[in-house]
Steps between C-alpha positions, in 0.01 A plus 500: 500500500647839405446836673232619261297182554537546875352847472218384272383257767450803725309716251219574743733615777551875544839665462708603800757776524859440391617522861248238612589273209871524569458427870289197425753375249776518760288296740419251225862450394602445861256211526565320171490120538689250282176367352425834331559497127701779340318798356631741241372692202384830369435701816836483686537429870224723629221282363555245774431784742174573321389143554612489861324825584184425307269466800440872558280750321567841348369766275169654413515729197284687256451363148719637224575435133433193291741264327395660171598849610745630238858555596572869546826662399734543793644843564878532527663413831492802727174634357245654733205407277198387705434130548131418512494127435699193593572446131668840475708438811617158381583638155715767664669236716571293189651802324719569804619138500600524135693823550705392801842341436516135607748336730640165391632300797742211508337159550676457835360823649190558713208736460466685830156638585379678811124550530424659834592245767586230242842438347591246238815385324371314194727302270529656156509164321321300771792268575647671808366491855316823577359639821175653622486717811192657655413653834210254523737202515748430781791417269583541130423198285697356211348454156696205355629530147412247233802328345472230233130458573524450876525712813565421861215475748527698823333430832303755700824619657641585155746209515561249217318172553718307258201452270451663160199574283444556131484859388525752221716808565292800609679796348494851644608651167205445266626566149332169413150651518311610186546848359155556351178572685306226322756236588511612864121493518494148359761401756291643784181339376651159434224254420248679720329771297273598788755574774383754759660842468641461851718216374658724238575743780690231689711419197580860406583598858731201545685565174551870562582482871728197526691472172685720256326536166702667224326791327335305215361235736388755760330713235324195354372405845350847556357502147338163563350626825315773307284224351386374840151628591407669827820692574462820701720807535575599860593867527743649753621174652835448669737206524724707724536734203195676353368358177202375303382142504288226349297235677318181399152382598474190718258207527169556667490436873801708600515578871381849601836577661690432179718779365588560136829374361624779275801496268651848519679688222687830499271777374767647273724214389242217530757267651378237746536607866358198679158448653300715734600280793849404389732753331777371276786668682789351304566267210814408308758235425764397755785251500406293804231441760520770766611776262264794460453780250 
C-alpha cells in the first residue's frame, strides 16, 4: 500500500493542522512494530502523519468556485492586485513558484523544515536516516532510510530491533512529481473520481509543508488545486506573519469546536508561509541531521 492509497482510505476524515499532523507522525514512528509493511509514494513522509492524526475534525468554510472556473492570469510576483477568489490566489502562487530560482541538493543531504514546534530532517533521496522532533513528543524519533528495498525497524524507544521491512525510498526532494496541472490532478484523484475535497487538502498540505518541490512541480500542484471545488479565500490571516489564505470544506458532521485549517501565503510575493496554526519558520538543505538553516 502506498501513501496515496493510505490517504484515500481516510477520505471522509477531516484535515488537521500541519503541527498536529507532524506531532502525530512523531508518535506513530516511535511506535512502529516489525509487522508493519513499508509505505512510500507520492506524498512524502508527512502522509503517514495525516493517517495517524485522522481522528480529529477541522474546518467549516463557505462555498467557493467550481472545478470549471476558468484559470485567471496571475499578476507578476510582488503585485498588489486584489485577490478575490481561491483560483486567483493559487494562480499567483503558481506564478511565484515558477519565478523563484530552484535549489538542487546533493542526494546525501537532508531537507530541514521547522514548522512551529516541529522540526524535521528529511532525507533528500530517501535512503538516509532522518529525524523528527516535536515538543509534543518526549524524544526525537528516527525515520529510517530505505536502502536496496529494505529499512530497519525501530522499537518504541527508537532503537533497532534487528528486523527489517520492505520499503520504497520516500524522497524529500520531489523533482519526480508531474509538471502539468492535469497530470497532478490525475495523480491526486487516482482511481477514485469522487474523492472528497478534504482529501485533496491533505495531499496538497503534505506536499507543500514537508517536502521540497522544484518550481515546475510546485506550480503544477497549485495549478491543479485551482480545479478543486469549494476552496475559500481567507483574508487577513497570519501564520506568524500576516498573509492571505485558502481553506477546504470538510465532511459533514464536523465538531462545533473545530477550527479552520488555512494555508497562508504572503500577500505580495504569494510564497507559502505555513498554516494558520503552524508557521513555516525555516526550510532548506543541510549536510547532516542536526544542522539548521
